[in-house]
FISEFI-336133 format. One record per residue: x, y, z of N, C-alpha, C in turn. Coordinates in steps of 0.1 Angstrom, whole numbers, plus 5000, padded with zeros to 4 digits. Example, Ala and Ser with C-alpha at 12.3 -4.5 7.8 and 13.67 -1.06 7.14 Angstrom:
2
513249435078512349555078513249675078
512849785071513749895071512950005079
***
This chain:
504
401539723096401839583095403339563097
404139643089405539633089406139673103
405539773109405939813122405839703133
404639633132404439523142405439413139
405639383126406639273123408039313128
408439433127409739473131409839463147
408739503153408739493168408939353172
408139263166408239123169409639063166
410239103155411539053152412539113162
412439233166413339293176413239213189
412039183193411839103206412438963204
412338903193412938773190414538783191
415038893186416438913187416938933201
416139003209416439013223416438873230
415538793227415538653233416738573228
417038593215418238523210419538563218
419638693220420738743228420738693242
419538693248419438643262419838493263
419338413254419638273254421138253252
421638333243423038323239423938353251
423538453259424238493271424238383281
423038323283422938223293423838103289
423838063277424637963272426137993274
426538113270427938143272428338153286
427538203295427838213309428038073315
427137983311427237853317428537783312
428937813300430137753294431337803302
431337923308432437973315432437933330
431437853334431337823348432537753354
433237663347434337593353435437693358
435537813352436437913356436037993368
434737983372434238063383433837973395
433737843393433237763404434037763416
435437753415436237743426436137873435
436137983428436038113436434638123443
433538083436432238083443432137993455
432637873453432537773464433537803475
434737863472435637903482434938003491
434238093485433538203493432438133501
431738023496430737953504431437893517
432637843515433237783527433637893537
433938013532434338123541433138193547
431938143544430738193551429738273543
430038293530429138363522427838283520
426638343521425438273519425138253505
424338153502423938123488423138233482
422238293490421438403485422238523481
423238553490424138673487424938643474
425438523472426238493460425338503448
424138453449423238463437422838603434
422638683444422338823441423438893435
424638863440425838923434426038883419
425738763416425838713402424838783393
423538803398422538863390422839013388
423339083399423639223397424839243388
425739143389426939153380426539153365
425639053362425139043349424339173345
423539213354422739333351423539453348
424539473356425439593354426239583341
426639463338427439443325426539473313
425239423314424339453303423939593302
423839653314423439803315424539883309
425839863312426939933306426939913291
426739793287426739763272425639843265
424439843272423339923265423640073265
424340123275424740263275425640293263
426640203261427540213249426740213236
425840113235425040093223424140223220
423540273231422740393229423640513224
424840523230425740633226426140613212
426340493207426740473193425640493184
424340483189423240493180423040633174
423540733182423440873177424240903164
425540873164426340893151425940783141
425540663145425240563135423940593128
423040653135421740683129421840773116
422740863116422940943104423440863092
424240763095424640663084423440583079
422640543089421440463085420440543077
420340673080419440763072420040773058
421340783056421940783043421640663035
421640543042421340423035419840403032
419040483038417540473036416940373045
417640323056417040233065416040293075
416440413079415440493088415340633081
414240703086413940833079414540953086
414740943100415341053107416341003117
417441083119418441043129417941043143
418540973152418240963166418741093173
417941153181418441273188417941263203
418641313212418241313226416941393228
416741493221415541583223414241503220
414241433208413041363204412941223208
414141163211414141013214414740983227
414841083236415441063249414640953257
413340963257412540863264412740723259
412940713246413140583240414540523244
415540613245416840563250416740523264
416040593273415840553287415140413288
414140403280413340273280414240153275
415140183265416040083260417040043271
417640133278418640103288417940023300
416740073304416040003315415639863311
415139853298414739723293415939623292
417139673288418339593287418739553301
418739643310419139603324418239493330
416939503327415939403332416239273325
416339273312416639153305417939083309
418939163312420239113317420039043330
419339103339419139043352418338913351
417338913342416538783340417438673334
418338713325419238623319420238563329
420538643340421538603350420938513360
419538493361418938423372419338273372
419238203360419538063359421038033362
421938113355423338083358423738113373
423138213379423438243393422938123402
421738073398421237953406422137833404
422537813391423237693388424637693394
425337803393426737803397426837793413
425737813420425837793435425137673439
424737583430423937463434424737333436
426137343434426937213435427537203449
427737073453428337043466429737103467
430037173478431337233479432537143478
432437033485433536933486433836883472
432836853464433036793451433736893442
433337013443433937113434435437153438
435737143451437137173455438037063451
437536943449438336833443438636853428
437836943422438036963408437236873399
436336783405435536693397434236753393
434336843384433136913380432736873365
431536843364431036813350429536863350
429136923339427736973338426836853338
425736863346424836753348424036733335
423436613333422636593321421536693318
420936743329419836843327420536973323
421737003328422337133324422737123309
423237013305423536993290422337003282
421236953286419936963279419537103278
419637183289419237323288420037403278
421437373278422237443268421837413254
421537283252421137243238419837303234
418837303244417537363241417637513238
418437583245418637723243419337743229
420237663225420837673212419837643201
419037543203418037513193417037633191
416637693202415737803201416437923193
417637943196418338053189418438023174
418737893171418837853157417437863150
416337823158415037833152414637973148
414938073157414738213154415538253142
416838223142417738263131417238203118
416838073118416338013105415038083101
414138113110412938183106413138313100
414138393106414438523100415138513087
415938413085416638393072415638353061
414738273064413638233055412838363051
412438433061411638553059412338653050
413638683053414338783046414538733031
414738603029414838553016413638583007
412438563013411138583006410938733004
411338813014411138963013412039003001
413238953000414138992989413538952976
413138832975412538782962411338862958
410438892968409238972965409639112960
410539172967411039312963411639302950
412439202947413039192934412039172923
411039092926409939072916409239202913
408939282924408239402922409039512914
410339522918411139622912411539592897
411439462894411839422880410639382872
409439392878408239352870407939452859
407439402848407139482837405839562839
405839692836404539762836403639732824
404239662815403539612803403239732793
403939842795403939942785405439982783
405740052772407140082769407640202777
408240162789408640262799410040302798
410840222790412340242790412740382784
411940432775412340552769411440672773
410840662785409940772789410640852800
410740982798411141072809409941152814
409941182827408741242833409141372840
408341472839408641602846407241642852
407241692864406041752870406141902871
405141962866405042112865404142162876
404142292879403142352888401842372880
400742392887399542412881399542532871
400142642876400242762867401042732855
402142672856403042642844402242552835
401542452840400842352831399742422824
399042512831397842582825398242682814
399342752816399642862807400642832796
401642732799402742722790402942582785
402042492787402242352783402242332768
401542412760401542402746402942442741
403442552746404742602743405842492746
405742432758406642332762406642212753
405442172749405342052740406042082726
405742202721406342232708407842252709
408342312719409742332721410542202723
409942112731410641982733410641892720
409541902712409541822700410641862690
411141982692412242032683413541962685
413741912697415041842700415141712693
416241672687416341552679416141422687
416441432700416241302709414841292714
413941382712412541382717411641332705
410841232708409941182698408541252699
408041252711406741322713406541352728
405541442731405341482744403841472747
403441422759402041412763401941462777
400641472781400341532795399241442801
399241442815398241372822398141432836
397141402843396941452857397641372868
398041252864398641162874399941092869
400641032879401840952875401240812872
400940782860400340662856401340552857
401040442865401940332868402840362879
402840482885403740512896403040542909
401740512910401140542923399940432925
399440432937398440322940397040372939
396840502938395440552937395340672929
394240702923393940812914392640882918
392240982911391041052914389840952911
388840942920387840852918386640912910
385840822904384740862896383740752895
382440782898381340682897380740692884
380740592876380140592863378940482862
378040502853376940412851376940352838
376740222838376640142825375440052825
374540082816373240002816372639992829
372540102837371840102849372740062861
373940002859374839962869375840062872
376140082885377140182889378540112891
379540172887380940122889381840232894
382540202905383440302911384740282904
385240392897386440382889387440492893
388640472888389640582888389540652875
389740792876389640872863390840952862
391440942849392641012846392441102834
392741222835392641322823394041322817
393941322803395241312796395041392783
396141412776396141472763395841362752
395441412740394941312730396041212726
397241242726398341152722398941072733
398241072745398841002757399140862754
398240782748398440642747399540612737
399740692727400840682717402140702724
402240812732403440842739403840732749
402840682756403040582767403340442761
402940422749403140292743402040192748
400840242751399740152755398840132743
398540012740397739972728396239992731
395540032721394140032721393639902714
393039812722392739682717391339672712
390539762714389139762709388639912708
387939942697387440072694388540162689
388640282692389540382687390240462697
391340532693392040622702391340762702
391740852710391240982710391641052697
390741142692390941202679391441342680
391341402692391741542693391341602707
391641732709391341792722389841802725
389041802714387541812717386841682717
387541572717386941442718386241422731
384941392731384141382744384041232748
384741152741384641002744385540972756
385340842760386140782771386840662766
388040632772388740512770388840442783
388540312784388540242796389640132795
390140082806391039972806390339832805
391039732801390439602798389839542811
390439572822389839522835388439562837
388139692834386739742835385739672826
386239632814385439562805385239412809
386239352814386239212817385439182830
385539272840384939242853383639322856
383339422848382039492850381139482837
381639422827380839412815380639532807
381539632810381439762803382039752789
381339802779381939792765381739922757
382039912744381940032736380440072735
380240212737378840252736378540372746
377340432745377040542754376940512768
377140612777376940592791375640662796
375040602806373840652812374040792818
373140882816373141012822374341102819
375141062809376341142806376441172791
376841282787377141312773378441232770
378541192757379641112753379440972755
380440892751380440752751381840692752
381840562755383040482756383440452741
384640502737385040492723386140392722
386840352733387940262731388240192744
388940082743389440002754390939972752
391740012762393139992762393539862769
394739812765395239692771395439712786
395439602793395639602808397139612811
397539722817398939742821398939762836
400139772841400339792856400039932860
398839972862398440112866398740132881
398840032889399140042903400239952907
400639952920401739862924401239722926
402239632930401939492932401139482945
401039582953400239582966398739582962
398339632951396939652948396439552937
395139512938394539442927394339532915
394139462904393839542892392639632894
392639752889391539842892390939892879
389639932879388939992867389440142866
389740172853390240312851389540362838
389240492839388640562828389440682824
389840692811390640802806389740902799
389941032802389141142795390241232788
389941272776390841362769390641502773
391741582773391641722776392741792769
392541912765393641992759394542032771
395842052769396742082779396442222785
395842312777395542442782394242462789
393242372786391942382792391742312805
392742222809392642152821393942132827
394042112840395342102847395941962844
396941962836397641842833399141862836
399541852849400841892853401941782850
401541662848402641552846402941542831
404241572828404641572814405341442811
404941372800405541242796406241272783
407541242783408441272771408941142766
408541112754408940992747410241022740
411340952744412640972738412940872727
413640912717413940822706414940712710
414840602703415740492706417240532703
418140482711419440522710419840662715
418840722722419040862726420240872737
420840992738421841012748421041072760
421041002771420241032783420741172789
422041192789422541312795422141432787
422241422774421841532765420341562766
419541452766418041472767417641532780
418241492791417841552804418341692805
419441722799419941862799418941952791
418541902779417641982771416242002778
415841902785414541912792414642012804
415742002811415942102822416042242817
416742262807416942402801415542452796
414742372790413442412785412542452796
412442372806411542392818412042522825
413342532826413942652833413542782826
413342782813412842892806411442932809
410642842814409342872818409342942832
410242892841410342952854411742922859
412543022859414042992863414142952877
413242982886413342942900412742812903
412142742893411442612896412542502896
412542422907413542312907413042192898
413742192887413342092877413841952881
413041852881413441712884412941622873
413841562865413541472854413641332860
412541262859412541122864412341022853
412740902855412440792847411740682855
411140582848410240492855410940412866
412240382864412940312875412940392888
413040522886412940612898411540612904
410540612896409140602901408940472909
409440362903409240232910409940232923
411140292923411940302936411140372947
410440482943409640562952408440482956
407840412946406640342949406840232959
408040162958408340052967409340082977
409440212980410440262990410240193004
409040183008408740123021409139983021
408839903011409239763011410739743010
411439833003412939823002413539853016
413039963022413539993035413339883045
412139823045411839713054412739593051
413039563039413939453036415339483041
415839603040417139633045417239623060
416139673067416139653082416139513086
415339433079415139293082416439213079
417239253069418439193066419439213078
419439333083420339363095419939273107
418639263109418139183120418539033118
418438983106418638843103420138813105
421038903100422438883101422838883116
422238973124422438973138422038843145
420938793141420438673147421338553143
421838553131422738443127424038453134
424638573136425838593143425738543157
424638583164424438553178424238393179
423638333170423438193170424838123169
425638173160426938113158427838133170
427638243177428338273190427938163200
426538133200426038033209426737893206
426837863193427537743189428937743194
429637853193431037873197431137843212
430237893220430237873234430037733238
429137663231428737523234429937433230
430537463218431737383214432837393224
433137523229434137533239433937443251
432637443255432237363266432437213263
432037173251432137033248433636993247
434437073241435837043239436537033253
436137113262436737113275436536973282
435336923280435036793287435236673278
435536693265435836573256437236563253
438036653259439536653256440136513259
439836463270440436333274439936223265
438636223262438036123253438636133239
438836253234439436263220440836213221
441636243231443036193232443036043232
442135983240442135833240441735773226
440835843219440435793206441635793197
442435903198443635913189444635803193
444735773206445735673210445335533203
444035513202443535383197443235393182
443835493175443835493161442835583154
442135673161441235763154441935863145
441435883133441935973124441436113126
442136213119441636353120440236373116
439836303106438436313101437436253111
437936153118437036083128436736183140
437736263144437536363154436636473150
436836513137435936623132434436573131
434336443127432936383126432336373139
433136343150432636333163432036473168
432636583164432136713167430936753159
430936713146429836763137428536693140
428536563143427336493144426236553153
426536583166425436643174424936773169
425836853163425336983159424536973146
424836873138423936853126422536823131
422336743141421036713145420336833152
421136913159420637033166420037123156
420737143144420237233134419037173128
419037043126417836983120416537003129
416736983142415637003151415137153151
416137243151415837383151415037423138
415537373127414837403114413437343114
413237223120411937163120411037253128
411537313139410737403147410437533140
411437583133411237703126410337693114
410237583108409437563095408037613096
407237563105405837613105405637763109
406537813118406437953121406838043110
407938003103408438083092407438073080
406837963078405837943067404638033070
404238043082403038123086403438273084
404638313089405038453088405238493074
405838413065405938443051404638453044
403738363046402438363040401638483044
401638513057400938633062401438763056
402738773055403338893049403038903034
403138793027402838803012401438823010
400538803020399138823018398838973016
399739063019399539203017399739253003
400139162994400339192980399339122971
398839192962397939132952398639042943
399939082939400739002930401938962938
402238842940403238792949403938662944
405138642949405838522945405238402952
405338272947404838162954405738122966
405238062976406038012988406637882984
407837882978408437762973409337702983
409337562984410137492994411637512991
412037552979413437572975414137662985
413437772988414037872997414337813011
413437733016413537663029414737573029
414837493018415937403017417337473016
417337583009418637653008419037723021
418037773029418437823042418937713051
418237603051418737483059420137443055
420437443042421837403038422837513043
422437633041423337743046423637743060
422637723069422837713083423737593087
423537483080424337363082425837393078
426037453067427337483063428037583073
427337683077427937783086428337713100
427437623104427737553117428837453115
428837383104429837283102431237343101
431337463094432637533093433137573107
432237633115432637673128433137563137
432337453137432637343146433837273141
434037263128435237193122436537263126
436437403125437637483128438037463143
437037463152437337453166437837313170
437137203164437537073167438937033160
439237103149440537073143441637113152
441537213160442537253169442937143179
441937083186442136983195442536853189
442036833176442436713169443936703166
444536823165445936823162446836813174
446236823186447036813198447636673200
448836673206449436543209448736483221
448236353220447436293230448136303244
449436293245450136303258449836433265
449836543257449536673263448136683268
447236633260445836633265445536553277
446236433278445936343289446636403302
447836463300448536523312447836643317
447136713308446336833312445136793320
444636673317443436623325443936573339
***
């Protein structure tokens, strides 16, 4: 799902760049028209001139893509360090992708040059040699439409990245509903867990910063799936996850038993289920069909899986650390403990079991980072795309403002002669762009709403699609546009009217 979304966003970015180039190229037409039409008078055919324009654009974009591909090799190492991508780009493994990128950029550049090439050669020669050139109403509408499309894409991406950030933030900071802050976790090998777990437990308990030590088969609360087990209750079958643990597991984890009792020792043959299994399958305290033992307790419902998954039924079975493979060690640290000292003691103790074993002490914030690594990486990539789209859109505004100022220079000078103030000139420039952003945001609204709703549908626990985010993105885009337009119009608003009129 994320791969398809990123491909879609990349395509949208390409379209933004293409529209932006067309807009900018049209804005520079006054500087090229005399040369083009002089060549027409000297005998150059319209077809040849248009072909030259298209090839010029294609070559420019092709050279730019070559530079971009060349920069991608050193930059990919930096992106790997940031966690945006998993492997650096190399010519051996990604050469075909580089070739496709360059060819695709060349093709897109030539397509982007078609309309400007047609437009720049479509004016009467005599009119242009007199210098009376002004963009036709249809040409102005095309520039405005292209800018609206760019802004619509940028607004959609900004809304999307805002919801991705909020969802990731909610997941990373959501409570597991058990006391995780003082839990350290170490994973042992099967041999270490089977032969020396009792010694490890007793040794760690001797440290003043360690309160207790428990064992289990899984990273509880740090993964999306566990070993499955089909159980029967009053003739009904229920597919559950099953986790083996030591008798003191619930005490060390800080998970409350809300009904029945806790495990009493290594030989306890009972089962403890989570509240979800009781509430949704009607399972309660009592014997199980076709099995020795019975359900002796029900624990509170905590976050056993990530926000991607619905709540799941879980059954806990007790096992002594020596009779069953319980490789995951949960170490409850005392309040006010010194983390550095505690981790040092844990590392030293495990190293005494096997000096060559690479000891890694984890805390639950690290487990959650690993659990949501894919979402965090996706959010970082999306942020880069969104910033690129916004920058390209603002460049499009810059090109359009340059074009407007070029043809409004005389009008602005006359307004100043008749008493227009500095703020009046700025308002003259801001008004059309305010409405362009409004139209673009109106177009982006249904698309971004659908995109956000569809993406959030991948999570069982998700944030609401609130209008506040849309409003804030709209305000942000208006502010960015207003600042850019105001700065550019302020330059011409300070000109002496005589200079502007003489230049005309």
